[in-house]
HTML snippet that shows the backbone in 3Dmol.js (N, CA, C, O; Angstrom):
<script src="https://3Dmol.org/build/3Dmol-min.js"></script>
<div id="view" style="width:600px;height:400px;position:relative"></div>
<script>
const pdb = `
ATOM      1  N   MET A   1      11.312  15.027  19.464  1.00  0.00           N
ATOM      2  CA  MET A   1      10.546  15.485  18.129  1.00  0.00           C
ATOM      3  C   MET A   1      10.471  14.508  17.107  1.00  0.00           C
ATOM      4  O   MET A   1       9.733  14.607  16.127  1.00  0.00           O
ATOM      5  N   LYS A   2      11.361  13.409  17.376  1.00  0.00           N
ATOM      6  CA  LYS A   2      11.095  12.330  16.394  1.00  0.00           C
ATOM      7  C   LYS A   2       9.950  11.876  16.285  1.00  0.00           C
ATOM      8  O   LYS A   2       9.371  11.734  15.208  1.00  0.00           O
ATOM      9  N   SER A   3       9.333  11.497  17.770  1.00  0.00           N
ATOM     10  CA  SER A   3       8.079  10.947  17.717  1.00  0.00           C
ATOM     11  C   SER A   3       7.104  11.506  17.540  1.00  0.00           C
ATOM     12  O   SER A   3       5.989  10.999  17.421  1.00  0.00           O
ATOM     13  N   GLN A   4       7.452  12.898  17.487  1.00  0.00           N
ATOM     14  CA  GLN A   4       5.912  13.779  16.713  1.00  0.00           C
ATOM     15  C   GLN A   4       6.175  13.556  15.159  1.00  0.00           C
ATOM     16  O   GLN A   4       5.242  13.724  14.373  1.00  0.00           O
ATOM     17  N   GLU A   5       7.513  13.156  14.681  1.00  0.00           N
ATOM     18  CA  GLU A   5       7.509  13.078  13.356  1.00  0.00           C
ATOM     19  C   GLU A   5       6.781  11.567  12.777  1.00  0.00           C
ATOM     20  O   GLU A   5       6.135  11.446  11.737  1.00  0.00           O
ATOM     21  N   LYS A   6       7.059  10.632  13.648  1.00  0.00           N
ATOM     22  CA  LYS A   6       6.422   9.434  13.429  1.00  0.00           C
ATOM     23  C   LYS A   6       4.953   9.471  13.836  1.00  0.00           C
ATOM     24  O   LYS A   6       4.200   8.720  13.215  1.00  0.00           O
ATOM     25  N   LYS A   7       4.448  10.234  14.785  1.00  0.00           N
ATOM     26  CA  LYS A   7       2.916  10.319  14.946  1.00  0.00           C
ATOM     27  C   LYS A   7       2.597  10.611  13.601  1.00  0.00           C
ATOM     28  O   LYS A   7       2.005   9.829  12.857  1.00  0.00           O
ATOM     29  N   SER A   8       3.082  12.002  13.220  1.00  0.00           N
ATOM     30  CA  SER A   8       2.524  12.826  12.277  1.00  0.00           C
ATOM     31  C   SER A   8       1.958  11.808  10.397  1.00  0.00           C
ATOM     32  O   SER A   8       1.014  11.738   9.610  1.00  0.00           O
ATOM     33  N   LYS A   9       3.584  11.167  10.657  1.00  0.00           N
ATOM     34  CA  LYS A   9       3.369  10.260   9.386  1.00  0.00           C
ATOM     35  C   LYS A   9       2.581   9.456   9.658  1.00  0.00           C
ATOM     36  O   LYS A   9       1.780   9.325   8.733  1.00  0.00           O
ATOM     37  N   LYS A  10       2.321   8.630  10.731  1.00  0.00           N
ATOM     38  CA  LYS A  10       1.288   7.735  11.184  1.00  0.00           C
ATOM     39  C   LYS A  10       0.084   8.618  10.915  1.00  0.00           C
ATOM     40  O   LYS A  10      -0.172   8.289   9.757  1.00  0.00           O
ATOM     41  N   GLU A  11      -0.448   9.158  11.113  1.00  0.00           N
ATOM     42  CA  GLU A  11      -1.514   9.747  11.392  1.00  0.00           C
ATOM     43  C   GLU A  11      -2.102  10.356   9.534  1.00  0.00           C
ATOM     44  O   GLU A  11      -3.225  10.650   9.124  1.00  0.00           O
ATOM     45  N   ILE A  12      -0.453  10.328   8.676  1.00  0.00           N
ATOM     46  CA  ILE A  12      -0.853  10.757   7.452  1.00  0.00           C
ATOM     47  C   ILE A  12      -1.546   9.678   6.809  1.00  0.00           C
ATOM     48  O   ILE A  12      -2.436   9.810   5.968  1.00  0.00           O
ATOM     49  N   PHE A  13      -0.968   8.341   7.367  1.00  0.00           N
ATOM     50  CA  PHE A  13      -0.823   7.548   6.152  1.00  0.00           C
ATOM     51  C   PHE A  13      -2.347   6.592   6.757  1.00  0.00           C
ATOM     52  O   PHE A  13      -2.865   5.725   6.054  1.00  0.00           O
ATOM     53  N   LEU A  14      -2.897   6.980   8.204  1.00  0.00           N
ATOM     54  CA  LEU A  14      -4.317   6.325   8.346  1.00  0.00           C
ATOM     55  C   LEU A  14      -5.377   7.443   7.800  1.00  0.00           C
ATOM     56  O   LEU A  14      -6.575   7.194   7.671  1.00  0.00           O
ATOM     57  N   LYS A  15      -4.912   8.437   7.560  1.00  0.00           N
ATOM     58  CA  LYS A  15      -6.230   9.544   6.781  1.00  0.00           C
ATOM     59  C   LYS A  15      -5.771   9.142   5.366  1.00  0.00           C
ATOM     60  O   LYS A  15      -6.696   9.688   4.764  1.00  0.00           O
ATOM     61  N   TRP A  16      -5.136   8.672   4.542  1.00  0.00           N
ATOM     62  CA  TRP A  16      -4.769   8.169   3.340  1.00  0.00           C
ATOM     63  C   TRP A  16      -5.447   6.978   3.345  1.00  0.00           C
ATOM     64  O   TRP A  16      -6.497   7.058   2.707  1.00  0.00           O
ATOM     65  N   PHE A  17      -5.250   5.981   3.793  1.00  0.00           N
ATOM     66  CA  PHE A  17      -5.697   4.497   4.282  1.00  0.00           C
ATOM     67  C   PHE A  17      -7.196   4.648   4.425  1.00  0.00           C
ATOM     68  O   PHE A  17      -7.960   3.751   4.070  1.00  0.00           O
ATOM     69  N   ALA A  18      -7.583   5.713   4.913  1.00  0.00           N
ATOM     70  CA  ALA A  18      -9.312   5.892   5.160  1.00  0.00           C
ATOM     71  C   ALA A  18      -9.766   6.243   4.083  1.00  0.00           C
ATOM     72  O   ALA A  18     -10.933   5.918   3.867  1.00  0.00           O
ATOM     73  N   LYS A  19      -9.130   6.919   3.163  1.00  0.00           N
ATOM     74  CA  LYS A  19      -9.723   7.650   2.015  1.00  0.00           C
ATOM     75  C   LYS A  19      -9.749   6.556   0.818  1.00  0.00           C
ATOM     76  O   LYS A  19     -10.745   6.550   0.095  1.00  0.00           O
ATOM     77  N   ILE A  20      -8.778   5.696   0.589  1.00  0.00           N
ATOM     78  CA  ILE A  20      -8.815   5.081  -0.266  1.00  0.00           C
ATOM     79  C   ILE A  20      -9.530   3.686   0.103  1.00  0.00           C
ATOM     80  O   ILE A  20      -9.504   2.869  -0.817  1.00  0.00           O
ATOM     81  N   GLY A  21     -10.087   3.322   1.146  1.00  0.00           N
ATOM     82  CA  GLY A  21     -10.835   2.347   2.011  1.00  0.00           C
ATOM     83  C   GLY A  21     -10.340   0.947   1.595  1.00  0.00           C
ATOM     84  O   GLY A  21      -9.259   0.837   1.016  1.00  0.00           O
ATOM     85  N   ILE A  22     -11.061  -0.063   1.861  1.00  0.00           N
ATOM     86  CA  ILE A  22     -10.362  -1.311   2.177  1.00  0.00           C
ATOM     87  C   ILE A  22     -10.641  -1.780   0.622  1.00  0.00           C
ATOM     88  O   ILE A  22      -9.702  -2.536   0.370  1.00  0.00           O
ATOM     89  N   TRP A  23     -11.204  -1.720  -0.152  1.00  0.00           N
ATOM     90  CA  TRP A  23     -11.465  -1.959  -1.623  1.00  0.00           C
ATOM     91  C   TRP A  23     -10.165  -1.535  -2.649  1.00  0.00           C
ATOM     92  O   TRP A  23      -9.625  -2.184  -3.545  1.00  0.00           O
ATOM     93  N   GLY A  24      -9.919  -0.269  -2.165  1.00  0.00           N
ATOM     94  CA  GLY A  24      -8.655   0.465  -2.956  1.00  0.00           C
ATOM     95  C   GLY A  24      -7.451  -0.343  -2.523  1.00  0.00           C
ATOM     96  O   GLY A  24      -6.571  -0.707  -3.303  1.00  0.00           O
ATOM     97  N   PHE A  25      -7.476  -0.659  -0.912  1.00  0.00           N
ATOM     98  CA  PHE A  25      -6.150  -1.827  -0.727  1.00  0.00           C
ATOM     99  C   PHE A  25      -5.969  -2.823  -1.549  1.00  0.00           C
ATOM    100  O   PHE A  25      -4.971  -2.886  -2.267  1.00  0.00           O
ATOM    101  N   VAL A  26      -6.924  -3.733  -1.544  1.00  0.00           N
ATOM    102  CA  VAL A  26      -7.453  -4.910  -2.095  1.00  0.00           C
ATOM    103  C   VAL A  26      -7.076  -5.130  -3.619  1.00  0.00           C
ATOM    104  O   VAL A  26      -6.550  -6.140  -4.088  1.00  0.00           O
ATOM    105  N   PHE A  27      -7.478  -3.899  -4.346  1.00  0.00           N
ATOM    106  CA  PHE A  27      -7.195  -3.315  -5.406  1.00  0.00           C
ATOM    107  C   PHE A  27      -5.945  -3.637  -5.690  1.00  0.00           C
ATOM    108  O   PHE A  27      -5.573  -4.549  -6.427  1.00  0.00           O
ATOM    109  N   PHE A  28      -4.992  -2.519  -4.817  1.00  0.00           N
ATOM    110  CA  PHE A  28      -3.852  -2.545  -5.046  1.00  0.00           C
ATOM    111  C   PHE A  28      -2.617  -3.839  -4.799  1.00  0.00           C
ATOM    112  O   PHE A  28      -1.542  -4.138  -5.319  1.00  0.00           O
ATOM    113  N   LEU A  29      -3.277  -4.239  -3.960  1.00  0.00           N
ATOM    114  CA  LEU A  29      -2.565  -6.030  -3.549  1.00  0.00           C
ATOM    115  C   LEU A  29      -2.898  -6.584  -4.717  1.00  0.00           C
ATOM    116  O   LEU A  29      -1.948  -6.851  -5.454  1.00  0.00           O
ATOM    117  N   VAL A  30      -4.082  -6.860  -5.139  1.00  0.00           N
ATOM    118  CA  VAL A  30      -3.991  -7.911  -6.300  1.00  0.00           C
ATOM    119  C   VAL A  30      -3.490  -7.447  -7.443  1.00  0.00           C
ATOM    120  O   VAL A  30      -3.023  -8.256  -8.245  1.00  0.00           O
ATOM    121  N   LYS A  31      -3.495  -6.013  -7.740  1.00  0.00           N
ATOM    122  CA  LYS A  31      -2.504  -5.537  -9.059  1.00  0.00           C
ATOM    123  C   LYS A  31      -1.062  -5.758  -8.714  1.00  0.00           C
ATOM    124  O   LYS A  31      -0.376  -5.991  -9.709  1.00  0.00           O
ATOM    125  N   GLY A  32      -0.482  -5.749  -7.686  1.00  0.00           N
ATOM    126  CA  GLY A  32       0.942  -6.275  -7.246  1.00  0.00           C
ATOM    127  C   GLY A  32       1.344  -7.379  -7.309  1.00  0.00           C
ATOM    128  O   GLY A  32       2.511  -7.674  -7.569  1.00  0.00           O
ATOM    129  N   LEU A  33       0.244  -8.333  -7.030  1.00  0.00           N
ATOM    130  CA  LEU A  33       0.535  -9.810  -7.081  1.00  0.00           C
ATOM    131  C   LEU A  33       0.371 -10.145  -8.409  1.00  0.00           C
ATOM    132  O   LEU A  33       0.971 -11.148  -8.794  1.00  0.00           O
ATOM    133  N   VAL A  34      -0.402  -9.445  -9.308  1.00  0.00           N
ATOM    134  CA  VAL A  34      -0.560  -9.742 -11.010  1.00  0.00           C
ATOM    135  C   VAL A  34       0.806  -9.564 -11.428  1.00  0.00           C
ATOM    136  O   VAL A  34       1.406 -10.437 -12.054  1.00  0.00           O
ATOM    137  N   TRP A  35       1.443  -8.191 -11.023  1.00  0.00           N
ATOM    138  CA  TRP A  35       2.748  -7.838 -11.514  1.00  0.00           C
ATOM    139  C   TRP A  35       3.851  -9.056 -11.581  1.00  0.00           C
ATOM    140  O   TRP A  35       4.613  -9.427 -12.473  1.00  0.00           O
ATOM    141  N   LEU A  36       3.594  -9.517 -10.226  1.00  0.00           N
ATOM    142  CA  LEU A  36       4.758 -10.396  -9.560  1.00  0.00           C
ATOM    143  C   LEU A  36       4.481 -11.993 -10.661  1.00  0.00           C
ATOM    144  O   LEU A  36       5.319 -12.633 -11.296  1.00  0.00           O
ATOM    145  N   ALA A  37       3.344 -12.163 -10.551  1.00  0.00           N
ATOM    146  CA  ALA A  37       3.061 -13.479 -11.322  1.00  0.00           C
ATOM    147  C   ALA A  37       3.540 -13.256 -12.727  1.00  0.00           C
ATOM    148  O   ALA A  37       4.029 -14.256 -13.253  1.00  0.00           O
ATOM    149  N   LEU A  38       3.505 -12.156 -13.450  1.00  0.00           N
ATOM    150  CA  LEU A  38       3.462 -11.897 -14.787  1.00  0.00           C
ATOM    151  C   LEU A  38       5.351 -11.859 -14.569  1.00  0.00           C
ATOM    152  O   LEU A  38       5.983 -12.798 -15.055  1.00  0.00           O
ATOM    153  N   GLY A  39       5.869 -11.092 -14.065  1.00  0.00           N
ATOM    154  CA  GLY A  39       7.664 -11.183 -14.031  1.00  0.00           C
ATOM    155  C   GLY A  39       7.631 -12.645 -13.960  1.00  0.00           C
ATOM    156  O   GLY A  39       7.802 -13.253 -15.017  1.00  0.00           O
ATOM    157  N   TYR A  40       7.378 -13.516 -12.536  1.00  0.00           N
ATOM    158  CA  TYR A  40       7.643 -14.641 -12.589  1.00  0.00           C
ATOM    159  C   TYR A  40       7.421 -15.748 -14.198  1.00  0.00           C
ATOM    160  O   TYR A  40       8.234 -16.611 -14.529  1.00  0.00           O
ATOM    161  N   TRP A  41       6.316 -15.456 -14.862  1.00  0.00           N
ATOM    162  CA  TRP A  41       6.299 -16.176 -15.837  1.00  0.00           C
ATOM    163  C   TRP A  41       7.110 -15.673 -16.838  1.00  0.00           C
ATOM    164  O   TRP A  41       7.741 -16.461 -17.543  1.00  0.00           O
ATOM    165  N   VAL A  42       7.185 -14.535 -16.997  1.00  0.00           N
ATOM    166  CA  VAL A  42       8.228 -14.097 -18.302  1.00  0.00           C
ATOM    167  C   VAL A  42       9.542 -14.394 -17.970  1.00  0.00           C
ATOM    168  O   VAL A  42      10.343 -14.404 -18.905  1.00  0.00           O
ATOM    169  N   PHE A  43       9.899 -14.609 -16.990  1.00  0.00           N
ATOM    170  CA  PHE A  43      11.716 -15.123 -16.760  1.00  0.00           C
ATOM    171  C   PHE A  43      11.744 -16.181 -15.906  1.00  0.00           C
ATOM    172  O   PHE A  43      12.562 -16.299 -14.994  1.00  0.00           O
ATOM    173  N   LYS A  44      10.780 -17.045 -16.198  1.00  0.00           N
ATOM    174  CA  LYS A  44      10.926 -18.211 -15.574  1.00  0.00           C
ATOM    175  C   LYS A  44      11.678 -19.457 -16.919  1.00  0.00           C
ATOM    176  O   LYS A  44      11.919 -20.625 -16.613  1.00  0.00           O
TER     177      LYS A  44
END
`;
const viewer = $3Dmol.createViewer("view");
viewer.addModel(pdb, "pdb");
viewer.setStyle({}, {cartoon: {color: "spectrum"}});
viewer.zoomTo();
viewer.render();
</script>
């Protein structure tokens, strides 16, 4: 049963990733990196 849960979670993730596409992934990656850089700069 746990293998089915993992498989279903993986399928859900793959469907979600396919919806946003590579550009959505890049956008959120850059957005996260910008927030980390701002936090570093503020607390430096």
